[in-house]
N, C-alpha and C positions, 0 to 999 in steps of 0.2 A: 504494499499500499504506499503510494506517494504521499509524503507530509508536506503540506503546503508551508512555504518559508517567506518570511518578511525579507525584503532585499534592504540591506542597511548602507548608508555612507557614513564614513567617520571624517569629521571636521577636526583637524588637530591630531593626526593620527601617530605622531611621535608621542614621547613622554609616557603618561600612564597607559594611554590606549595601547601602546605597544608593548610595555612591560606587563600588562595585566588583562585589559579588557578585550584585545582583539584576540589573544590567545584563548580567552574564555568563550568568545564569540565562535571560534572554529569549532568549539565542542557543542554548541547549541544546536538541537535538534531541528528547530522551527526558524533558524535565521540563516541567511547567507550574506556575505560581503560582497557589494556591487561596486563600490567605489572608495577611495581613500584620498585624503586632501593635506598637503603640507605645503608651506611656502616655499621651501627648497625643492627644486624640480628633482634632484638626485635622490634625495630622502623619500619624495613622494613615490617615485619609481621604484626604489629599493622595498618600501613598504607593500607596494602593489604585488610585486614578484613574492615577497615573503609570505603574503597570506592569501594569495591567488585572487586578488580584486580583477575586476574587468578593467576598470579604469583609474588613472591617478590624474589628480587635479592640483595646481598650485594657487587656486583662489576657490574660496566657498561657493561664490556665485556660479561658477562653473559646475560644481557637483550638485547644487541645488536645481539646475536646470536639467539635469540628468533624469530622463524618464524612468530609468530603470531603478533609481533610488526612491524607496518608499517612506525610509525612516532614517533619522540621522542621530548620530550620537556625536555631541559637542564636548570635546575635551582639550579645547585651546586655553590660553592663559584667560584668566576671569574678565579682564577688560574687554574681551571681545564677545563674551556670552551674549550679550543683551543684543547687539547688533546682528549677530549671526542667527540667534534663536527666532528673532523677530522675521528676519529674512526668510528662514526656514519654514515659520507658521505661514507666511504670505505665499510661500510656495506649495503649501499643501501636504508638507512632509510632516510625520510625526516625530517627536523629538525626545530624545533621553539626554539631559544635560548634567554635566558634572556639577557638584556643588563647588563654591556657592554659585547660584543661578546668574548673579549679577553683582555689581559693587555695593549696591545698596537694596534695602527692601523696596523702595519706590521703583527702582529699575527693574526688580523681580516682578512687581505687579505689571509693568508695563509688558513684560514678557508674557506673563499669564493672560493679560487682556487680549494680546494678539493671538495667543494659541485658542481662547474661547471664540473669538470672532471668526477665526479661520476653521473652527469646528475639528480640530486635529488633537490627538491624544499627547499627553506631555508627562513626563515622568523626571525623577531626580536620582542621582547617582549616589544613593545612600546604601551601598550594596551590602553593607555589614547586617543590615536586617536579614539576609538570607542565610547567614551562618547558623549551623545545625543547633549549635550550643545556645545562641541567641533566641532561635524559635522554641527550643525547649523551655528556656527560662520564662519566656512570655506564657506558654501553656501552663507551667507550673504555677506561676503568679495568679493567673486567670482562673485557675481551678482552686485557688486558696491554699496552694501546698506550703506557703510559708506565712499564711495568715495576712493580717493587714500589713502592708508594706509601709514602713516608716522612714527608712533611710537608704540611699544608693549612693555609690561612687563609681566613676569611670575615669580611666586614664589612658592618653595616647600621646607618646613622645617620640622625638628622634634626634639625632645630631644633625645639624644643619647649618654648618659655619657659612661665613661670607663666601659667595661664589659669584664671580663677575658675570652679569647678564641674567642671574635668576630672578625671574619675574615675581615669584612668591616673596621675594625679599624687598620689594618696592610697593609701598602702600597703594600708590595711584595706579597700579597694575593689578593688585591682588585684593584689595580692601583691608588687608589687616595681615596678620601673622599667625602664630600658633593657634589661636583660638578659632579664627574663622576657616583655616586650613584643616586642622585636625580636631579641635575642640567640638566642632559641629556634629561629628560622628558620635561623640560621647553624650552630647545632649540628646541627639536624636535616639540613640539606643534606650537611654533612661526613659524617655517619653514612650517609644514604642513598646518597650517590654512592660512597663507599668500600666500603659493605657492612659497616661496622663498628659496635660500640656502644661508648659512652664507659664507662670503669670507674673512672678518677680524674681529679680536676680541681684545679686551684689558681686563685684568682682575686682580682681587686682590683676591688670596686663601691663607687662614691664618688658624692656629690653635691658636684660640684666649682663648679658655675657658678649653679645656681637655688637657690631656698629651699624647695622642696618635700621631702616626707620619703621619696622613693624615688631610686634612682640614677639619674644623669644621664649616668654614665660607667662603663662594665664593660669589664673586659679579662680574659680567662681562657684558660688553657691546658687542653686534654682529652687524655687518652691513651685510645686505642681498643683493644678486645681484638684488633685485627689489626695491631697495632704502629703504627698512625699517630698522630702527635701533631699536634693542631690548635690554632690560635690563633684566638680570636673576639674581635673588639672591636664593641661596640654602644654607641651614644651618643645622647643627646637634646640634646647641646650643640655639634654641628658642623653648620654651614649646609649646606642641601640642595645648593647649587651647588657646595660644596668637597668633596662626598663621592663617590667612585668606586665605592663598594659592590663591592669586588673580592671574587672568588672564586678561589682558587688551589690547585692540586695539583702536588706535585712528587715524581717518582719517580726509579728508578735508570735509566730509558730515556727521560725526556723531562719535560715539564710541560704544564699546561693553565692559562690565565690567563683569567678572565672579567671583564668590566666592565660595571656596569649591569644585570646580571641578577638580582641579589638586590632585589627591589622589588615593587610591585603591577602593573607593566605588563611584559608579555613583550617584552623588547628587549635591547638591549646588544651586546656583542661577545664574541668567543671566539678566542683565539689558542692555538696548539699547537706544541710543539716535540718531535718524535720523533727523537731522537739515537740510539737503538739502543745506547746505552752507549758506552764507549771507554776507551782506556787512559790511564794518569795522565800529565798534562801539568803540569810543574813551572812552566811559564811562566805558567799560569792565564790565559790570554788568553780573555776570554768574548766569543764571536761568536753573538749570538742573530738573526743575519740569516736563519737557515733556518726562523724561526717563520712559520707559516702561518696565514692567517685562515680559519676554518671558517665556514660559513654552515648556515643551517636556516630552515625556513618557521615564521614566528611565527602565534600565535592568541591566545587569550584563556585564562589560566590558570584564571580562575575558571569559565568554561564548561566547560572540560575536568574541573575537580573536580567540578562538579555533574552532569556527564554520567557521569564514573566511578562515583560513589556511586548515581545512578539505575539504572545498568547492574547494579551489585551487588545492588540490590534486585529488579531485574526478572528478572535471570537467575542469581542465586545465585552469581555469580563472586566471588573473593575480594576484599574491602575493600582498596584501595590504600594507605590511611594509617589503619590501625587505631588505635582509642583506646589501645591498650597502647604504641604508639610515642610518644604524647603523654605518657603517665604515665611513660614512662622519660625523657624529656626534662625533664619537671618534676623528677624526682629529680637530674638532673644539676645544674639551675639551683640547687636547694635546696643541693646540695653545694657548689656555687660561691660562693653567699651565705654558707655557714658558713666556708668558707675564707678569705672577705674578713674575717671576724671574727676568725678563729682564727690566721691566718698559715700554717696547715698544708695538706698536700696531703690532700685528702679523697676518701674511697672513695664511689662512687655507691650501691653496694648493688643488691640485686636489686630 
């Protein structure tokens, strides 16, 4: 039986697309690569050959005119997202856009409006939602496995020193540093897994180690509308080998502790304590020997992301990571950056 496939074009096919998303797309059962775009002609042709695309372009307008392209994945520097996404919407192409969708929430809303006007589907690159352990944590919490969730923590860090020409290190090109680049995944996972939305935040974002003009250190607290308080730390100045990238949830009947699951490869570990609650113990002896190691079958988060959005295009099923979620997260980030400047607890707003 022949499986219908969505024909994809990739704008900004180097970088994360080449490292992760395109290899994931090659494994997707309902997607095929029609075209790639990179500004350098040699790079574009190399990527076309590497992934077996029919065509290579050096400008996104040419790719958008290609009748074989039904859907685009936008993985260019953030400063170009708004322009390229609006053009893609006007061309009638469905859009999967890397986060952040644009430099500001206002620009994100312009992109969303263009997608709605064009009647095309749009999604955001929060691929970590598809991690098997993150899906498992969401299910356990939804079923009341650790009771009322009261606290959460998430961490994503890397070592990112000054690199000439690195667009993520220029605020005018990226919109910010560690928080907007990596902390967004942590915020999204806390919200996604607990089913809440951030309403208030307070944060400290600094450039402590390097000389670029974006934050290399960010530590924020978020308060969700379901009562959960979350802590997120994202850094460009912690060595990769020193980072455990933990994701933790604590409730009235237990806890979940994942290590190494927040990242670009589906792996890591997950421990759970299911205590069922208990009486007050003045001695406060803490015995976590009852923690159990949970297991799951791993795959490729990028493949799952591509297959999920392709399925929405083919079947009309709801988009799993809608653009509206990314716009909300962008507002959380903006509020956290404001808090870092004002020292006040900031409302996220609608």
